SELUMNU-718617 format. One line per field, with one value per atom (N, C-alpha, C): residue in one letter; chain; atom name; x, y, z. Coordinates in pm, whole numbers. Layout:
BEGIN
resn = [A,...];
chain = [A,...];
name = [CA,...];
u = [X,...];
v = [Y,...];
w = [Z,...];
//
This chain:
BEGIN
resn = [M,M,M,D,D,D,K,K,K,N,N,N,K,K,K,N,N,N,N,N,N,L,L,L,V,V,V,S,S,S,I,I,I,I,I,I,T,T,T,P,P,P,T,T,T,Y,Y,Y,N,N,N,S,S,S,K,K,K,F,F,F,I,I,I,V,V,V,E,E,E,T,T,T,I,I,I,E,E,E,S,S,S,I,I,I,L,L,L,N,N,N,Q,Q,Q,T,T,T,Y,Y,Y,S,S,S,N,N,N,W,W,W,E,E,E,L,L,L,L,L,L,I,I,I,T,T,T,D,D,D,D,D,D,C,C,C,S,S,S,T,T,T,D,D,D,K,K,K,I,I,I,T,T,T,W,W,W,E,E,E,V,V,V,I,I,I,N,N,N,E,E,E,Y,Y,Y,S,S,S,L,L,L,K,K,K,D,D,D,S,S,S,R,R,R,I,I,I,R,R,R,V,V,V,F,F,F,K,K,K,L,L,L,E,E,E,K,K,K,N,N,N,S,S,S,G,G,G,S,S,S,G,G,G,L,L,L,A,A,A,R,R,R,N,N,N,L,L,L,S,S,S,I,I,I,K,K,K,H,H,H,A,A,A,K,K,K,G,G,G,K,K,K,Y,Y,Y,I,I,I,A,A,A,F,F,F,L,L,L,D,D,D,S,S,S,D,D,D,D,D,D,L,L,L,W,W,W,I,I,I,E,E,E,N,N,N,K,K,K,L,L,L,E,E,E,R,R,R,Q,Q,Q,I,I,I,S,S,S,F,F,F,M,M,M,I,I,I,E,E,E,K,K,K,D,D,D,A,A,A,A,A,A,F,F,F,S,S,S,H,H,H,T,T,T,S,S,S,Y,Y,Y,S,S,S,F,F,F,I,I,I,N,N,N,E,E,E,K,K,K,G,G,G,D,D,D,R,R,R,I,I,I,K,K,K,K,K,K,P,P,P,F,F,F,K,K,K,V,V,V,G,G,G,E,E,E,H,H,H,P,P,P,V,V,V,T,T,T,Y,Y,Y,K,K,K,M,M,M,L,L,L,L,L,L,K,K,K,R,R,R,I,I,I,E,E,E,I,I,I,G,G,G,C,C,C,L,L,L,T,T,T,A,A,A,M,M,M,Y,Y,Y,N,N,N,T,T,T,E,E,E,K,K,K,V,V,V,G,G,G,K,K,K,M,M,M,Y,Y,Y,M,M,M,P,P,P,D,D,D,V,V,V,R,R,R,K,K,K,K,K,K,Q,Q,Q,D,D,D,Y,Y,Y,G,G,G,L,L,L,W,W,W,L,L,L,S,S,S,I,I,I,L,L,L,K,K,K,R,R,R,G,G,G,F,F,F,V,V,V,S,S,S,L,L,L,P,P,P,L,L,L,N,N,N,E,E,E,N,N,N,L,L,L,S,S,S,L,L,L,Y,Y,Y,R,R,R,V,V,V,T,T,T,K,K,K,N,N,N,Q,Q,Q,T,T,T,T,T,T,N,N,N,N,N,N,K,K,K,F,F,F,K,K,K,L,L,L,I,I,I,F,F,F,K,K,K,H,H,H,Y,Y,Y,I,I,I,F,F,F,L,L,L,K,K,K,K,K,K,I,I,I,E,E,E,K,K,K,L,L,L,N,N,N,L,L,L,V,V,V,K,K,K,S,S,S,L,L,L,Y,Y,Y,Y,Y,Y,T,T,T,I,I,I,L,L,L,W,W,W,A,A,A,Y,Y,Y,N,N,N,G,G,G,V,V,V,V,V,V,K,K,K,H,H,H,Y,Y,Y,I,I,I,S,S,S,I,I,I,L,L,L,F,F,F];
chain = [A,A,A,A,A,A,A,A,A,A,A,A,A,A,A,A,A,A,A,A,A,A,A,A,A,A,A,A,A,A,A,A,A,A,A,A,A,A,A,A,A,A,A,A,A,A,A,A,A,A,A,A,A,A,A,A,A,A,A,A,A,A,A,A,A,A,A,A,A,A,A,A,A,A,A,A,A,A,A,A,A,A,A,A,A,A,A,A,A,A,A,A,A,A,A,A,A,A,A,A,A,A,A,A,A,A,A,A,A,A,A,A,A,A,A,A,A,A,A,A,A,A,A,A,A,A,A,A,A,A,A,A,A,A,A,A,A,A,A,A,A,A,A,A,A,A,A,A,A,A,A,A,A,A,A,A,A,A,A,A,A,A,A,A,A,A,A,A,A,A,A,A,A,A,A,A,A,A,A,A,A,A,A,A,A,A,A,A,A,A,A,A,A,A,A,A,A,A,A,A,A,A,A,A,A,A,A,A,A,A,A,A,A,A,A,A,A,A,A,A,A,A,A,A,A,A,A,A,A,A,A,A,A,A,A,A,A,A,A,A,A,A,A,A,A,A,A,A,A,A,A,A,A,A,A,A,A,A,A,A,A,A,A,A,A,A,A,A,A,A,A,A,A,A,A,A,A,A,A,A,A,A,A,A,A,A,A,A,A,A,A,A,A,A,A,A,A,A,A,A,A,A,A,A,A,A,A,A,A,A,A,A,A,A,A,A,A,A,A,A,A,A,A,A,A,A,A,A,A,A,A,A,A,A,A,A,A,A,A,A,A,A,A,A,A,A,A,A,A,A,A,A,A,A,A,A,A,A,A,A,A,A,A,A,A,A,A,A,A,A,A,A,A,A,A,A,A,A,A,A,A,A,A,A,A,A,A,A,A,A,A,A,A,A,A,A,A,A,A,A,A,A,A,A,A,A,A,A,A,A,A,A,A,A,A,A,A,A,A,A,A,A,A,A,A,A,A,A,A,A,A,A,A,A,A,A,A,A,A,A,A,A,A,A,A,A,A,A,A,A,A,A,A,A,A,A,A,A,A,A,A,A,A,A,A,A,A,A,A,A,A,A,A,A,A,A,A,A,A,A,A,A,A,A,A,A,A,A,A,A,A,A,A,A,A,A,A,A,A,A,A,A,A,A,A,A,A,A,A,A,A,A,A,A,A,A,A,A,A,A,A,A,A,A,A,A,A,A,A,A,A,A,A,A,A,A,A,A,A,A,A,A,A,A,A,A,A,A,A,A,A,A,A,A,A,A,A,A,A,A,A,A,A,A,A,A,A,A,A,A,A,A,A,A,A,A,A,A,A,A,A,A,A,A,A,A,A,A,A,A,A,A,A,A,A,A,A,A,A,A,A,A,A,A,A,A,A,A,A,A,A,A,A,A,A,A,A,A,A,A,A,A,A,A,A,A,A,A,A,A,A,A,A,A,A,A,A,A,A,A,A,A,A,A,A,A,A,A,A,A,A,A,A,A,A,A,A,A,A,A,A,A,A,A,A,A,A,A,A,A,A,A,A,A,A,A,A,A,A,A,A,A,A,A,A,A,A,A,A,A,A,A,A,A,A,A,A,A,A,A,A,A,A,A,A,A,A,A,A,A,A,A,A,A,A,A,A,A,A,A,A,A,A,A,A,A,A,A,A,A,A,A,A,A,A,A,A,A,A,A,A,A,A,A,A,A,A,A,A,A,A,A,A,A,A,A,A,A,A,A,A,A,A,A,A,A,A,A,A,A,A,A,A,A,A,A,A];
name = [N,CA,C,N,CA,C,N,CA,C,N,CA,C,N,CA,C,N,CA,C,N,CA,C,N,CA,C,N,CA,C,N,CA,C,N,CA,C,N,CA,C,N,CA,C,N,CA,C,N,CA,C,N,CA,C,N,CA,C,N,CA,C,N,CA,C,N,CA,C,N,CA,C,N,CA,C,N,CA,C,N,CA,C,N,CA,C,N,CA,C,N,CA,C,N,CA,C,N,CA,C,N,CA,C,N,CA,C,N,CA,C,N,CA,C,N,CA,C,N,CA,C,N,CA,C,N,CA,C,N,CA,C,N,CA,C,N,CA,C,N,CA,C,N,CA,C,N,CA,C,N,CA,C,N,CA,C,N,CA,C,N,CA,C,N,CA,C,N,CA,C,N,CA,C,N,CA,C,N,CA,C,N,CA,C,N,CA,C,N,CA,C,N,CA,C,N,CA,C,N,CA,C,N,CA,C,N,CA,C,N,CA,C,N,CA,C,N,CA,C,N,CA,C,N,CA,C,N,CA,C,N,CA,C,N,CA,C,N,CA,C,N,CA,C,N,CA,C,N,CA,C,N,CA,C,N,CA,C,N,CA,C,N,CA,C,N,CA,C,N,CA,C,N,CA,C,N,CA,C,N,CA,C,N,CA,C,N,CA,C,N,CA,C,N,CA,C,N,CA,C,N,CA,C,N,CA,C,N,CA,C,N,CA,C,N,CA,C,N,CA,C,N,CA,C,N,CA,C,N,CA,C,N,CA,C,N,CA,C,N,CA,C,N,CA,C,N,CA,C,N,CA,C,N,CA,C,N,CA,C,N,CA,C,N,CA,C,N,CA,C,N,CA,C,N,CA,C,N,CA,C,N,CA,C,N,CA,C,N,CA,C,N,CA,C,N,CA,C,N,CA,C,N,CA,C,N,CA,C,N,CA,C,N,CA,C,N,CA,C,N,CA,C,N,CA,C,N,CA,C,N,CA,C,N,CA,C,N,CA,C,N,CA,C,N,CA,C,N,CA,C,N,CA,C,N,CA,C,N,CA,C,N,CA,C,N,CA,C,N,CA,C,N,CA,C,N,CA,C,N,CA,C,N,CA,C,N,CA,C,N,CA,C,N,CA,C,N,CA,C,N,CA,C,N,CA,C,N,CA,C,N,CA,C,N,CA,C,N,CA,C,N,CA,C,N,CA,C,N,CA,C,N,CA,C,N,CA,C,N,CA,C,N,CA,C,N,CA,C,N,CA,C,N,CA,C,N,CA,C,N,CA,C,N,CA,C,N,CA,C,N,CA,C,N,CA,C,N,CA,C,N,CA,C,N,CA,C,N,CA,C,N,CA,C,N,CA,C,N,CA,C,N,CA,C,N,CA,C,N,CA,C,N,CA,C,N,CA,C,N,CA,C,N,CA,C,N,CA,C,N,CA,C,N,CA,C,N,CA,C,N,CA,C,N,CA,C,N,CA,C,N,CA,C,N,CA,C,N,CA,C,N,CA,C,N,CA,C,N,CA,C,N,CA,C,N,CA,C,N,CA,C,N,CA,C,N,CA,C,N,CA,C,N,CA,C,N,CA,C,N,CA,C,N,CA,C,N,CA,C,N,CA,C,N,CA,C,N,CA,C,N,CA,C,N,CA,C,N,CA,C,N,CA,C,N,CA,C,N,CA,C,N,CA,C,N,CA,C,N,CA,C,N,CA,C,N,CA,C,N,CA,C,N,CA,C,N,CA,C,N,CA,C,N,CA,C,N,CA,C,N,CA,C,N,CA,C,N,CA,C,N,CA,C,N,CA,C,N,CA,C,N,CA,C,N,CA,C,N,CA,C,N,CA,C,N,CA,C,N,CA,C,N,CA,C,N,CA,C,N,CA,C,N,CA,C,N,CA,C,N,CA,C,N,CA,C,N,CA,C,N,CA,C,N,CA,C,N,CA,C,N,CA,C,N,CA,C,N,CA,C,N,CA,C,N,CA,C,N,CA,C,N,CA,C,N,CA,C,N,CA,C,N,CA,C,N,CA,C,N,CA,C,N,CA,C];
u = [-14024,-14120,-14260,-14330,-14466,-14557,-14613,-14698,-14826,-14862,-14985,-14960,-14834,-14799,-14884,-14911,-14987,-15134,-15178,-15316,-15396,-15395,-15472,-15621,-15693,-15837,-15906,-15994,-16073,-16207,-16234,-16357,-16458,-16575,-16677,-16787,-16803,-16903,-16984,-17116,-17202,-17254,-17279,-17334,-17454,-17545,-17658,-17714,-17693,-17739,-17705,-17579,-17534,-17490,-17578,-17548,-17451,-17424,-17331,-17196,-17173,-17056,-16925,-16920,-16797,-16762,-16860,-16836,-16791,-16851,-16815,-16670,-16633,-16495,-16396,-16429,-16338,-16317,-16421,-16405,-16310,-16299,-16203,-16063,-16052,-15923,-15863,-15948,-15903,-15868,-15875,-15845,-15698,-15676,-15540,-15469,-15544,-15492,-15495,-15380,-15370,-15363,-15348,-15333,-15470,-15535,-15668,-15682,-15782,-15825,-15976,-16026,-16169,-16222,-16316,-16374,-16520,-16547,-16680,-16744,-16860,-16934,-17063,-17079,-17198,-17309,-17427,-17544,-17623,-17551,-17614,-17686,-17612,-17668,-17721,-17831,-17892,-17864,-17797,-17775,-17649,-17568,-17444,-17336,-17376,-17279,-17203,-17275,-17213,-17095,-17116,-17011,-16892,-16918,-16811,-16728,-16798,-16729,-16638,-16689,-16608,-16492,-16513,-16405,-16295,-16336,-16239,-16152,-16215,-16139,-16044,-16087,-16002,-15878,-15888,-15774,-15676,-15727,-15643,-15571,-15632,-15577,-15584,-15471,-15465,-15527,-15551,-15615,-15765,-15818,-15962,-15985,-16067,-16100,-16252,-16295,-16439,-16484,-16607,-16667,-16812,-16873,-17014,-17086,-17205,-17286,-17343,-17369,-17423,-17568,-17640,-17777,-17806,-17905,-17941,-17986,-17913,-17938,-17947,-17929,-17937,-17799,-17796,-17670,-17597,-17671,-17609,-17515,-17563,-17479,-17368,-17396,-17291,-17178,-17215,-17114,-17038,-17110,-17046,-16941,-16967,-16869,-16741,-16759,-16643,-16568,-16643,-16580,-16500,-16553,-16485,-16347,-16336,-16209,-16122,-16172,-16099,-15971,-15866,-15737,-15699,-15779,-15743,-15760,-15681,-15697,-15828,-15861,-15985,-16081,-16210,-16312,-16406,-16423,-16510,-16612,-16718,-16829,-16865,-16886,-16932,-17020,-17148,-17240,-17217,-17271,-17235,-17296,-17372,-17423,-17377,-17299,-17251,-17105,-17058,-16924,-16851,-16718,-16635,-16564,-16552,-16467,-16322,-16235,-16102,-16016,-16041,-15960,-16034,-16140,-16222,-16140,-16073,-15997,-15883,-15813,-15701,-15746,-15855,-15904,-15957,-16032,-16094,-15991,-15894,-15789,-15706,-15670,-15594,-15672,-15801,-15889,-15893,-15906,-15915,-15784,-15673,-15542,-15521,-15555,-15538,-15622,-15744,-15837,-15829,-15745,-15736,-15875,-15948,-16089,-16108,-16209,-16248,-16349,-16425,-16538,-16559,-16590,-16614,-16711,-16764,-16854,-16840,-16886,-16869,-17000,-16998,-17109,-17102,-17211,-17211,-17311,-17293,-17382,-17469,-17566,-17659,-17641,-17653,-17652,-17770,-17811,-17918,-17855,-17937,-17888,-17790,-17798,-17706,-17573,-17569,-17448,-17449,-17562,-17573,-17604,-17544,-17570,-17709,-17780,-17917,-17931,-18034,-18068,-17954,-17977,-17875,-17792,-17663,-17580,-17630,-17604,-17634,-17513,-17532,-17423,-17436,-17326,-17328,-17331,-17371,-17375,-17237,-17231,-17103,-17049,-17135,-17094,-17079,-16992,-16978,-17112,-17137,-17266,-17257,-17350,-17360,-17474,-17487,-17594,-17732,-17759,-17891,-17916,-17811,-17828,-17867,-17806,-17837,-17977,-18027,-18165,-18263,-18221,-18311,-18306,-18203,-18192,-18106,-18126,-18041,-17912,-17798,-17672,-17559,-17549,-17433,-17472,-17422,-17446,-17352,-17404,-17322,-17198,-17213,-17101,-16995,-17020,-16924,-16864,-16918,-16877,-16743,-16665,-16537,-16506,-16465,-16427,-16291,-16226,-16093,-16105,-16063,-16079,-15988,-15879,-15790,-15852,-15942,-16010,-16146,-16222,-16359,-16367,-16272,-16282,-16349,-16351,-16418,-16566,-16647,-16791,-16870,-16980,-17061,-17202,-17269,-17406,-17505,-17619,-17720,-17780,-17827,-17883,-18027,-18044,-18177,-18167,-18278,-18278,-18266,-18317,-18316,-18248,-18189,-18130,-18012,-17941,-17828,-17717,-17691,-17585,-17618,-17742,-17787,-17767,-17798,-17779,-17633,-17543,-17400,-17354,-17396,-17356,-17403,-17527,-17579,-17501,-17461,-17384,-17250,-17187,-17058,-17078,-17177,-17201,-17249,-17323,-17375,-17262,-17148,-17033,-16955,-17006,-16945,-16861,-16846,-16772,-16862,-16801,-16876,-16825,-16907,-16863,-16834,-16711,-16672,-16711,-16773,-16818,-16710,-16697,-16609,-16698,-16717,-16811,-16749,-16723,-16675,-16752,-16796,-16872,-16774,-16751,-16650,-16708,-16841,-16906,-17028,-17070,-17186,-17286,-17400,-17506,-17599,-17616,-17698,-17846,-17931,-18075,-18134,-18190,-18248,-18397,-18464,-18608,-18644,-18759,-18814,-18725,-18643,-18564,-18654,-18608,-18685,-18711,-18611,-18625,-18728,-18778,-18878,-19017,-19038,-19165,-19149,-19175,-19145,-19223,-19352,-19433,-19395,-19364,-19321,-19186,-19101,-18969,-18981,-19074,-19094,-19144,-19238,-19292,-19183,-19101,-18993,-18891,-18872,-18779,-18832,-18961,-19023,-19004,-19031,-19016,-18872,-18779,-18637,-18598,-18640,-18606,-18665,-18783,-18851,-18792,-18765,-18720,-18569,-18495,-18350,-18283,-18325,-18266,-18331,-18442,-18511,-18559,-18599,-18654,-18802,-18851,-18992,-19082,-19210,-19307,-19293,-19286,-19279,-19152,-19038,-18911,-18905,-18960,-18961,-19041,-19158,-19242,-19174,-19116,-19052,-18938,-18848,-18733,-18772,-18877,-18923,-18979,-19055,-19112,-19001,-18902,-18790,-18710,-18684,-18607,-18680,-18812,-18891,-18888,-18902,-18901,-18763,-18659,-18524,-18467,-18518,-18464,-18559,-18655,-18745,-18824,-18877,-18957,-18868,-18789,-18709,-18604,-18533,-18425,-18475,-18546,-18582,-18679,-18755,-18843,-18766,-18682,-18610,-18512,-18452,-18351,-18413,-18546,-18611,-18624,-18605,-18629,-18503];
v = [7542,7438,7476,7378,7402,7426,7548,7581,7499,7436,7357,7208,7171,7030,6959,7026,6963,7004,7066,7114,7033,6903,6814,6841,6852,6872,6742,6691,6573,6621,6586,6629,6515,6544,6442,6452,6345,6344,6215,6225,6108,6096,5974,5955,5860,5887,5796,5829,5739,5762,5905,5939,6078,6110,6173,6198,6315,6391,6504,6476,6352,6321,6351,6331,6360,6508,6596,6739,6777,6712,6740,6702,6582,6536,6623,6657,6739,6876,6930,7061,7051,6932,6910,6891,6814,6792,6922,7018,7146,7249,7210,7303,7348,7476,7528,7478,7435,7376,7225,7161,7018,6922,6974,6887,6847,6759,6714,6564,6507,6371,6375,6299,6295,6159,6160,6036,6029,5937,5923,5796,5810,5693,5682,5569,5547,5484,5541,5496,5391,5286,5176,5224,5295,5340,5220,5244,5137,5153,5262,5287,5220,5160,5091,5185,5290,5384,5461,5507,5588,5515,5391,5313,5291,5266,5246,5373,5487,5615,5649,5639,5678,5580,5453,5355,5386,5426,5459,5577,5678,5794,5755,5664,5623,5548,5480,5409,5505,5617,5716,5808,5837,5934,5875,5856,5794,5880,6007,6094,6068,5990,5960,5820,5810,5681,5663,5543,5518,5409,5424,5331,5309,5205,5179,5133,5189,5145,5006,4932,4796,4799,4906,4922,5070,5104,5243,5305,5409,5465,5616,5682,5827,5891,6016,6086,6116,6127,6155,6044,5920,5807,5784,5816,5806,5904,6026,6125,6081,6025,5982,5874,5782,5677,5739,5839,5908,5985,6050,6124,6029,5911,5810,5778,5772,5736,5857,5977,6099,6113,6160,6180,6327,6415,6555,6636,6741,6840,6914,6939,7009,6913,6929,6851,6946,6920,7001,6911,6972,6895,6943,6847,6880,6767,6796,6694,6665,6552,6497,6568,6675,6753,6898,6933,7069,7081,7205,7230,7332,7328,7430,7514,7644,7730,7687,7700,7639,7685,7805,7850,7842,7762,7752,7707,7596,7543,7638,7689,7779,7901,7963,8082,8051,7943,7914,7865,7785,7741,7860,7948,8068,8152,8166,8242,8181,8048,7981,7988,7978,7989,8131,8228,8369,8404,8354,8386,8288,8184,8078,8022,7995,7956,7806,7774,7635,7589,7685,7654,7774,7749,7861,7822,7922,7901,8019,8003,8110,8137,8242,8270,8170,8160,8068,8112,8061,8094,7973,7997,7892,7860,7734,7693,7599,7588,7493,7361,7270,7138,7144,7251,7267,7332,7381,7446,7597,7653,7798,7864,7978,8049,8111,8096,8147,8217,8295,8363,8451,8514,8595,8506,8534,8453,8464,8361,8366,8426,8544,8611,8592,8551,8528,8661,8656,8776,8823,8936,8996,8940,8882,8843,8692,8648,8504,8445,8323,8258,8176,8203,8129,8029,7949,7849,7913,8014,8078,8149,8205,8271,8171,8052,7953,7896,7897,7854,7948,8073,8176,8196,8143,8173,8071,8067,7987,8065,8001,8074,7988,7865,7781,7679,7698,7602,7484,7363,7243,7244,7288,7288,7392,7475,7579,7555,7463,7446,7374,7415,7351,7366,7256,7268,7203,7253,7211,7103,6980,6869,6883,6958,6975,7066,7152,7242,7187,7136,7092,6945,6866,6721,6669,6540,6483,6470,6551,6559,6490,6426,6350,6408,6369,6414,6325,6382,6300,6197,6087,5977,6008,6102,6137,6148,6132,6134,6273,6375,6511,6605,6713,6819,6770,6665,6614,6718,6791,6891,7002,7045,7148,7099,6971,6913,6914,6889,6891,7032,7130,7269,7309,7276,7310,7241,7117,7042,7110,7157,7227,7359,7435,7567,7556,7452,7434,7415,7373,7352,7481,7592,7721,7777,7703,7753,7844,7921,8003,7969,7998,7979,8116,8134,8263,8271,8382,8397,8454,8395,8447,8484,8614,8660,8659,8540,8520,8402,8415,8308,8202,8101,8001,7865,7855,7728,7750,7643,7650,7543,7589,7499,7472,7343,7308,7292,7368,7361,7261,7153,7049,7040,6971,6954,6869,6903,6824,6821,6926,6934,6964,6920,6945,7094,7177,7321,7386,7313,7369,7371,7287,7284,7358,7488,7573,7536,7508,7480,7348,7249,7120,7137,7220,7246,7313,7407,7476,7379,7293,7197,7100,7053,6960,7026,7157,7230,7232,7255,7254,7117,7011,6875,6847,6895,6875,6942,7065,7137,7069,7013,6951,6813,6733,6596,6583,6655,6640,6738,6864,6964,6965,6893,6878,7011,7102,7228,7208,7287,7273,7332,7318,7360,7508,7593,7737,7776,7724,7757,7702,7583,7524,7610,7657,7744,7879,7935,8065,8063,7966,7961,7919,7839,7801,7921,8005,8124,8219,8240,8328,8268,8139,8070,8076,8056,8059,8198,8300,8437,8473,8449,8487,8403,8282,8193,8160,8077,8025,8135,8229,8337,8448,8508,8624,8591,8479,8448,8383,8273,8197,8269,8364,8443,8560,8624,8742,8711,8592,8561,8542,8536,8520,8653,8762,8894,8980];
w = [30214,30251,30202,30152,30104,30223,30231,30345,30349,30236,30230,30252,30282,30295,30398,30509,30618,30617,30509,30501,30400,30417,30330,30347,30236,30238,30194,30277,30242,30187,30062,29995,30001,30055,30079,29973,29894,29786,29787,29807,29795,29652,29606,29473,29475,29384,29360,29221,29127,28989,28945,28955,28940,28797,28722,28581,28559,28666,28653,28721,28763,28845,28772,28642,28567,28578,28560,28572,28712,28811,28950,28978,28940,28963,28885,28762,28682,28746,28811,28877,28995,29053,29162,29105,28999,28935,28883,28849,28795,28902,29029,29137,29133,29161,29168,29293,29391,29515,29497,29506,29470,29589,29710,29826,29881,29808,29847,29824,29888,29860,29841,29746,29719,29761,29855,29905,29858,29766,29708,29763,29825,29871,29791,29724,29642,29726,29714,29792,29714,29666,29593,29467,29381,29254,29174,29102,29022,28873,28835,28692,28637,28725,28690,28639,28572,28513,28622,28725,28830,28894,28932,28998,28905,28779,28681,28664,28658,28637,28755,28876,28992,29013,28981,28990,28890,28770,28666,28708,28768,28816,28928,29016,29128,29081,28968,28911,28845,28797,28729,28827,28942,29036,29178,29240,29373,29482,29451,29550,29561,29468,29467,29521,29625,29685,29682,29653,29640,29737,29785,29879,29837,29892,29862,29988,30012,30125,30097,30201,30186,30138,30174,30127,30112,30031,30009,30140,30185,30318,30320,30206,30202,30198,30154,30135,30266,30376,30505,30548,30542,30580,30478,30352,30250,30283,30319,30357,30482,30578,30703,30682,30590,30562,30504,30417,30362,30472,30560,30670,30758,30782,30864,30808,30675,30611,30578,30607,30572,30654,30587,30652,30664,30605,30597,30724,30733,30840,30821,30694,30661,30591,30619,30552,30479,30350,30265,30197,30145,30089,29949,29861,29725,29676,29654,29605,29458,29413,29282,29162,29185,29072,29077,29179,29194,29147,29136,29085,29170,29163,29227,29122,29147,29068,29093,28995,29003,29121,29175,29288,29421,29425,29546,29667,29654,29767,29806,29709,29736,29815,29774,29841,29982,29994,30123,30225,30181,30273,30320,30229,30266,30365,30341,30429,30569,30577,30707,30783,30712,30777,30829,30745,30783,30905,30909,31018,31134,31120,31220,31250,31142,31152,31175,31251,31273,31168,31117,31029,30939,30812,30721,30610,30542,30429,30334,30211,30112,30038,29959,29868,29753,29677,29562,29458,29337,29226,29190,29102,29060,28912,28878,28737,28714,28587,28555,28510,28461,28423,28306,28227,28114,28155,28278,28325,28308,28263,28246,28379,28403,28529,28526,28636,28649,28785,28798,28924,28974,29086,29150,29242,29258,29348,29492,29570,29713,29783,29842,29911,30061,30123,30267,30341,30467,30549,30590,30655,30694,30824,30906,31041,31054,31147,31174,31213,31167,31193,31322,31413,31539,31531,31634,31639,31626,31706,31703,31571,31512,31382,31274,31277,31174,31191,31315,31338,31269,31248,31197,31045,30979,30837,30761,30631,30543,30523,30546,30534,30479,30524,30488,30382,30261,30154,30170,30154,30175,30087,29963,29869,29901,30003,30042,30179,30256,30395,30408,30505,30534,30683,30747,30887,30914,31019,31059,31165,31133,31227,31349,31336,31451,31556,31513,31607,31651,31553,31579,31618,31568,31579,31453,31436,31319,31350,31282,31309,31198,31237,31142,31130,31023,31000,31075,31117,31186,31091,31147,31068,31030,30939,30888,30736,30667,30521,30462,30533,30483,30584,30533,30614,30699,30649,30726,30739,30629,30633,30733,30733,30827,30971,30994,31127,31170,31075,31107,31140,31061,31091,31231,31263,31395,31506,31482,31583,31611,31505,31521,31595,31551,31611,31755,31785,31919,32021,31974,32062,32087,32035,32063,31950,31842,31726,31643,31555,31460,31320,31220,31081,31022,30977,30919,30773,30731,30592,30501,30384,30280,30162,30141,30039,29900,29850,29714,29655,29529,29464,29412,29494,29461,29423,29426,29395,29307,29240,29152,29193,29243,29288,29171,29138,29023,29063,28998,29021,28921,28973,28887,28909,28821,28832,28954,29014,29125,29249,29268,29390,29507,29626,29748,29768,29735,29760,29670,29570,29481,29545,29648,29717,29849,29849,29962,30089,30074,30193,30259,30178,30233,30303,30245,30302,30439,30451,30578,30685,30649,30745,30790,30697,30732,30822,30803,30889,31033,31048,31180,31248,31174,31227,31266,31183,31212,31344,31363,31486,31609,31593,31706,31739,31636,31659,31673,31589,31589,31685,31680,31770,31908,31922,32051,32108,32018,32065,32101,32195,32232,32124,32141,32040,32006,32109,32087,32013,32056,31991,31848,31829,31695,31598,31643,31560,31536,31643,31635,31533,31547,31456,31315,31302,31169,31094,31163,31100,31054,31141,31105,30989,30997,30893,30759,30764,30641,30578,30660,30606,30551,30632,30591,30478,30464,30363,30252,30281,30178,30110,30186,30127,30072,30159,30122,30016,30033,29939,29811,29822,29702,29611,29666,29580,29522,29606,29559,29447,29447,29345,29207,29202,29073,29001,29072,29015,29014];
//
């Protein structure tokens, strides 16, 4: 009996004028683990090409399903619509400009089964718009990530996260334009679960021009606002965790990887 028969993975991908979507989908099609479904929700792309491309792929492979939001609402709601239609035991995330190494699903599913994990994340590498590897890889820590730990540092990359719906339930992202994935991880961890780290570079995060993460000070301020408004932390705790998060992530990581 195929041990992966009941381990369907639902891959959640939002799109909006996505010029790298072909590479992203191909990295999924090339996975050594084949028991997956790809749910792509388009956030009202205006380039016409994105919708045509994802529709074409859905006609070629029945594992690919496509949806479209009624109005442009952000990647969080696009992901949530895909999650709503997901049938998998496991839910994983891959944005439309990022890539997976061909054994990503196979390694992470095996890891989660072996550890009986509810939630997991992995290390990942960086590529530029041409697909060339740049910077130092982001390596995850040695210990399981808890709610308070994630408040203090950058740890879980969206393109590496995977959770088990049979253990966690089907969880959705908060209705905000930015940091939706971070909000989902915190929601899962707040319920007492931990995310187990797999220190293998199984994904490729694409660094593009004018990304939010390129403006460090704005990113830090938005993190503070997120903790205060979404996590409902008081002023002191919001400042405390923002300072730690900024040092451990924005300052320590994003500057160190340049050298």
